[in-house]
C-alpha positions as CSV (number, residue, x, y, z in Angstrom):
1,M,-8.1,5.9,27.0
2,T,-6.4,5.1,23.7
3,T,-5.4,1.5,23.1
4,K,-1.7,1.0,22.4
5,F,-1.3,-0.6,19.0
6,H,1.5,-2.7,17.6
7,D,3.0,-1.3,14.3
8,Y,4.2,-3.8,11.7
9,R,5.9,-2.8,8.5
10,G,5.2,-4.8,5.4
11,V,5.6,-4.9,1.6
12,I,2.7,-5.8,-0.6
13,H,2.8,-6.8,-4.3
14,L,6.1,-8.3,-5.5
15,H,7.2,-11.1,-7.8
16,S,9.6,-14.0,-7.5
17,I,11.1,-16.3,-10.1
18,N,7.8,-18.1,-10.0
19,S,6.4,-15.3,-12.2
20,Y,7.1,-15.4,-15.9
21,D,8.6,-11.9,-15.5
22,G,10.4,-12.4,-12.1
23,T,14.1,-13.3,-11.6
24,T,14.6,-13.7,-7.9
25,P,14.2,-16.9,-5.8
26,V,11.8,-16.6,-2.8
27,K,14.6,-17.4,-0.4
28,E,16.6,-14.4,-1.6
29,I,13.6,-12.1,-1.3
30,L,13.1,-13.2,2.3
31,E,16.7,-12.7,3.1
32,A,16.5,-9.1,1.7
33,A,13.4,-8.5,3.7
34,D,15.1,-9.6,6.9
35,K,18.1,-7.3,6.2
36,N,15.6,-4.4,5.8
37,E,13.7,-5.2,9.0
38,I,10.5,-5.9,7.1
39,D,7.9,-7.6,9.3
40,F,5.7,-9.2,6.6
41,V,6.1,-9.8,2.9
42,M,3.0,-10.3,0.7
43,L,4.1,-12.1,-2.6
44,T,1.9,-11.8,-5.7
45,D,3.2,-14.0,-8.5
46,H,1.1,-14.0,-11.6
47,S,-1.8,-16.4,-11.4
48,N,0.0,-19.0,-9.3
49,L,0.5,-20.0,-5.7
50,E,3.7,-22.1,-6.1
51,A,5.3,-20.4,-3.1
52,K,2.4,-21.4,-0.8
53,T,4.5,-24.3,0.7
54,M,6.7,-21.7,2.3
55,E,3.9,-19.5,3.7
56,G,4.3,-18.6,7.3
57,W,7.1,-17.4,9.5
58,Q,10.5,-17.5,7.8
59,A,12.9,-16.5,10.6
60,R,11.5,-13.1,11.7
61,V,9.6,-12.4,8.5
62,L,6.0,-13.4,8.1
63,F,5.6,-14.6,4.5
64,I,2.1,-14.4,3.0
65,V,1.5,-15.8,-0.5
66,G,-1.1,-14.2,-2.7
67,Q,-1.4,-13.8,-6.5
68,E,-1.8,-11.2,-9.1
69,I,-4.6,-11.8,-11.5
70,S,-3.3,-10.2,-14.7
71,P,-5.4,-9.9,-17.8
72,R,-4.5,-7.0,-20.2
73,F,-6.1,-4.4,-18.0
74,N,-7.7,-4.6,-14.5
75,H,-5.0,-6.3,-12.5
76,Y,-6.1,-7.6,-9.1
77,I,-4.0,-8.8,-6.2
78,A,-5.6,-11.4,-3.9
79,F,-4.7,-13.1,-0.6
80,G,-6.2,-15.8,1.5
81,C,-7.1,-18.0,-1.5
82,N,-6.2,-21.7,-1.8
83,N,-6.4,-22.0,-5.6
84,P,-4.9,-19.9,-8.3
85,I,-7.1,-17.8,-10.5
86,V,-5.8,-17.8,-14.0
87,V,-7.0,-15.1,-16.4
88,G,-5.0,-14.7,-19.6
89,E,-3.9,-11.4,-21.1
90,E,-6.2,-11.9,-24.0
91,S,-9.1,-13.0,-21.9
92,D,-12.4,-11.0,-22.1
93,E,-13.4,-12.1,-18.6
94,K,-15.0,-9.3,-16.6
95,P,-13.2,-8.3,-13.4
96,Q,-16.3,-8.8,-11.4
97,A,-16.0,-12.5,-12.1
98,Y,-12.6,-12.9,-10.5
99,I,-13.4,-10.5,-7.7
100,D,-16.3,-12.7,-6.9
101,E,-14.1,-15.8,-7.1
102,V,-11.7,-14.4,-4.5
103,V,-14.6,-13.8,-2.2
104,R,-15.9,-17.3,-2.8
105,Q,-12.6,-18.7,-1.8
106,G,-12.7,-16.7,1.4
107,G,-9.9,-14.2,0.3
108,I,-9.5,-10.5,0.1
109,G,-8.5,-8.5,-2.9
110,F,-7.2,-5.1,-3.9
111,I,-7.3,-3.2,-7.2
112,A,-3.6,-3.1,-8.3
113,H,-1.8,0.0,-9.7
114,P,-5.0,1.6,-10.9
115,D,-3.3,4.4,-12.8
116,H,-0.3,2.6,-14.2
117,G,1.0,4.5,-17.2
118,G,3.9,2.4,-18.3
119,T,6.9,4.0,-20.1
120,K,7.5,4.4,-23.8
121,M,11.2,4.6,-23.1
122,F,11.6,1.0,-22.1
123,H,8.5,-0.3,-24.0
124,V,6.6,-1.0,-20.8
125,K,2.9,-1.2,-21.5
126,H,0.3,0.6,-19.4
127,Y,-1.8,-1.6,-17.1
128,P,-4.5,0.6,-15.5
129,W,-7.8,-0.4,-14.0
130,T,-10.6,0.6,-16.3
131,E,-13.7,-1.1,-14.8
132,W,-14.9,0.9,-11.8
133,Q,-18.5,-0.4,-11.6
134,V,-17.4,-3.4,-9.6
135,S,-18.0,-4.4,-6.0
136,G,-16.6,-6.9,-3.5
137,Y,-13.0,-5.6,-3.4
138,V,-11.5,-4.6,-0.1
139,G,-9.3,-1.8,-1.4
140,M,-6.9,-0.4,-3.9
141,G,-3.3,0.6,-4.4
142,I,-2.9,4.3,-3.7
143,W,0.9,4.5,-4.2
144,D,2.7,2.1,-6.4
145,F,6.4,2.4,-6.5
146,M,6.8,1.1,-10.1
147,T,4.1,3.4,-11.5
148,D,5.7,6.4,-9.7
149,W,9.2,5.6,-10.7
150,Q,8.5,4.8,-14.3
151,S,6.8,8.1,-14.7
152,S,10.2,9.8,-14.1
153,L,11.8,8.1,-17.1
154,D,12.2,10.3,-20.2
155,R,15.8,9.9,-21.4
156,V,18.7,7.5,-21.0
157,P,21.1,9.7,-18.9
158,G,18.4,10.7,-16.6
159,A,17.1,7.1,-16.3
160,V,20.5,5.9,-15.1
161,L,20.4,8.5,-12.3
162,N,16.9,7.6,-11.5
163,Y,17.9,4.0,-11.2
164,L,20.8,4.8,-8.9
165,F,18.7,7.1,-6.7
166,P,15.0,6.1,-7.1
167,A,13.7,7.6,-3.9
168,Y,14.7,11.1,-5.0
169,V,12.4,11.1,-8.0
170,L,9.3,9.7,-6.4
171,R,6.4,12.1,-6.5
172,G,4.0,10.3,-4.2
173,P,0.5,9.0,-5.0
174,R,-1.0,10.4,-8.2
175,K,-3.5,13.2,-7.6
176,K,-6.1,11.4,-9.7
177,T,-5.6,8.2,-7.8
178,L,-6.2,10.0,-4.4
179,K,-9.1,11.9,-5.9
180,R,-10.8,8.7,-7.0
181,W,-10.0,7.0,-3.6
182,D,-11.6,9.8,-1.7
183,E,-14.7,9.7,-3.9
184,L,-15.0,6.0,-3.6
185,N,-14.7,6.2,0.2
186,R,-17.9,8.3,0.3
187,G,-19.8,5.3,-0.8
188,R,-18.2,2.7,1.4
189,K,-14.8,1.9,3.0
190,I,-12.1,1.4,0.4
191,V,-8.8,0.5,2.1
192,G,-5.7,2.1,0.6
193,I,-2.4,0.2,0.4
194,G,1.1,0.8,-0.9
195,E,2.4,-1.5,-3.7
196,L,6.0,-2.2,-4.6
197,D,5.3,-4.2,-7.8
198,N,9.0,-5.2,-8.0
199,H,10.2,-7.9,-10.3
200,N,14.0,-7.3,-10.2
201,T,13.8,-7.2,-14.0
202,L,16.9,-7.5,-16.0
203,Y,17.4,-4.6,-18.5
204,K,20.3,-3.6,-20.8
205,I,21.0,0.1,-20.5
206,M,23.9,1.8,-22.3
207,G,25.4,-1.6,-23.0
208,R,25.2,-2.7,-19.4
209,Q,22.9,-5.3,-17.8
210,L,21.2,-4.0,-14.7
211,H,18.7,-5.6,-12.3
212,I,15.8,-3.2,-11.7
213,F,15.6,-3.4,-8.7
214,P,17.4,-5.9,-6.4
215,F,15.0,-6.5,-3.5
216,E,17.5,-5.4,-0.9
217,K,17.3,-1.9,-2.5
218,A,13.6,-2.0,-3.4
219,F,12.6,-2.9,0.2
220,K,13.8,0.6,1.3
221,L,11.0,2.2,-0.8
222,I,7.2,1.9,-0.7
223,G,5.7,-0.1,2.2
224,T,2.5,-0.6,4.1
225,H,2.2,-0.5,7.9
226,I,-0.5,-2.3,9.8
227,L,-1.7,-1.7,13.3
228,T,-2.9,-4.5,15.6
229,E,-4.2,-4.6,19.1
230,E,-2.2,-7.8,19.9
231,P,1.3,-8.8,18.7
232,L,1.5,-11.2,15.8
233,E,1.2,-14.8,17.0
234,S,3.8,-17.5,16.5
235,N,1.2,-19.7,14.8
236,N,1.4,-19.2,11.1
237,N,-2.3,-19.2,10.3
238,A,-3.2,-17.0,13.2
239,A,-0.5,-14.4,12.3
240,I,-1.5,-14.4,8.6
241,N,-5.2,-13.9,9.6
242,T,-4.2,-11.0,11.9
243,V,-2.4,-9.2,9.0
244,L,-5.3,-9.8,6.6
245,Q,-7.9,-8.6,9.1
246,A,-5.9,-5.4,9.8
247,L,-5.8,-4.7,6.1
248,R,-9.5,-5.5,5.7
249,M,-10.3,-3.0,8.5
250,G,-8.1,-0.3,7.0
251,R,-5.9,-0.1,10.1
252,A,-2.9,0.8,7.9
253,Y,-0.8,3.5,6.4
254,V,1.5,3.8,3.4
255,S,5.0,5.1,3.6
256,L,8.3,5.8,1.8
257,E,11.0,4.9,4.3
258,Y,14.2,5.5,2.3
259,F,14.9,8.8,4.2
260,R,13.5,8.0,7.6
261,T,11.4,5.3,9.2
262,A,7.7,5.9,9.6
263,R,7.4,3.8,12.8
264,G,5.8,5.9,15.5
265,F,3.2,7.6,13.2
266,S,-0.3,7.8,14.6
267,F,-3.6,9.3,13.6
268,V,-6.4,9.3,16.2
269,V,-9.8,11.0,16.7
270,S,-11.1,11.0,20.3
271,D,-13.4,12.6,22.8
272,E,-13.8,12.0,26.5
273,G,-15.0,8.5,26.2
274,N,-14.1,7.1,22.8
275,S,-11.3,7.0,20.3
276,A,-10.8,5.8,16.7
277,I,-7.7,5.0,14.6
278,M,-7.3,4.6,10.8
279,G,-10.1,2.5,9.3
280,D,-12.5,3.0,12.3
281,D,-15.8,4.7,12.5
282,F,-16.1,7.5,15.1
283,V,-19.5,8.8,16.2
284,L,-19.3,12.5,16.7
285,R,-21.6,13.6,19.6
286,K,-20.0,16.9,20.5
287,E,-16.6,18.3,19.6
288,A,-13.8,15.7,19.2
289,V,-10.0,16.0,19.0
290,L,-8.0,15.0,16.0
291,R,-4.3,14.3,16.6
292,V,-1.5,13.3,14.2
293,T,1.9,12.4,15.5
294,A,4.8,12.0,13.0
295,P,8.2,10.5,13.9
296,G,10.0,13.6,12.7
297,R,9.5,17.2,11.9
298,S,7.3,17.4,8.8
299,V,4.4,19.1,7.0
300,I,1.2,17.4,8.1
301,R,-2.0,17.9,6.1
302,I,-5.5,16.8,7.1
303,I,-7.7,15.9,4.1
304,K,-11.4,16.0,4.8
305,D,-13.8,14.6,2.1
306,G,-11.1,14.9,-0.5
307,R,-10.0,18.5,0.3
308,T,-7.2,20.0,2.4
309,F,-8.9,20.9,5.7
310,H,-5.9,21.9,7.8
311,S,-2.1,21.8,7.8
312,G,0.8,22.5,10.0
313,T,4.5,22.0,10.5
314,G,6.2,20.0,13.2
315,C,6.0,16.5,14.8
316,E,2.4,16.8,15.9
317,L,-0.9,18.3,14.7
318,Y,-3.6,18.7,17.2
319,M,-7.0,20.2,16.5
320,G,-10.7,20.1,17.5
321,I,-13.3,18.9,14.9
322,S,-17.0,19.5,15.0
323,E,-18.0,18.3,11.5
324,V,-18.7,14.8,10.2
325,G,-16.7,13.6,7.3
326,I,-13.9,11.3,6.1
327,Y,-10.6,12.5,7.5
328,R,-7.2,11.2,6.5
329,A,-3.6,12.5,6.9
330,E,-0.7,13.1,4.6
331,V,2.8,13.8,5.9
332,Y,5.7,15.3,3.9
333,L,9.3,15.1,5.0
334,K,11.7,17.9,4.2
335,T,15.1,16.5,3.2
336,W,17.8,17.7,0.8
337,R,15.9,21.0,0.6
338,K,12.8,19.4,-0.8
339,S,9.5,18.4,0.6
340,R,9.1,14.7,-0.1
341,P,6.0,12.4,0.2
342,W,6.4,10.3,3.4
343,I,3.2,8.9,5.0
344,F,-0.4,8.5,3.7
345,S,-2.9,7.3,6.2
346,N,-6.2,5.4,5.7
347,P,-9.2,7.5,6.7
348,I,-11.1,7.8,10.0
349,Y,-14.8,7.9,9.2
350,V,-16.4,10.6,11.5
351,R,-20.2,10.1,11.5
352,S,-23.2,11.4,13.3
353,E,-25.4,9.0,15.2
354,E,-27.6,8.8,12.1
355,G,-24.7,8.4,9.7
356,F,-23.0,11.1,7.5
């Protein structure tokens, strides 16, 4: 029998006025989250934990305070640490050192916006991850709103439209990001998360000052859902630990929810006596059943070991599997005559009794 999981929608990687490049007070961010029915918010101001005094439940929103460690390249977002980790933009410190420091403090970390390209149009520098021979990180961003949106900017008139309707220009996770993620997962579990990376930056465009993007608008875009066996506790520390543990396990999926909610999505592999969800290992003894359920008619693709294995159209995809491998799901929603990226799951690791 499959366990019924609780689905919580969160937003990971964003900046408040406590960051040198942020403009919005924490209180306003949390109010915007509440209006958008966000369950948890994971703040990542640059190299500081000033908002830690507010960590915990704020009305119905669970507020988790992390940090973005941000040298020139190799940005890293970390949670569960008690002390800030400061690495200046001109520092030559190797990323393995601050990954290790996060682990030493008992925290977890994710490689941030690994293929960030910046935009020449607005003089935004590129901030990719360049050091892949590292260990100790839990996962990586597979879909970053700001990376995706900035890639659509090429001229001023178009940029204004892209600002007004950002969800319509998002292309989904970059192919090279997904390819690298799939390759890394062959070595060990690498959890994929969605990043917002919103600062509500103030820009002057065509003589007008615009906030890019107010959080009430940004929170309608890229999020990360977690699945838990029990509901989030009222105790602050217990609830935060539950969220971090779900992320550590990879019981999560990434979604764009501007057009339609992703709640109700599920991805399960099961046989007569066992079942597994995203992030789990599943021991394949005979044939098993793979089932994807989407909360709306869509194109569902099953990716096995980095390649499209099967696809179908509808609200559900149901198929037998008899091969070991790393399986994940991608879901595309057709709206306004276009197939748009919607949901990207973490993998289920289907193994033999001896391993892969």
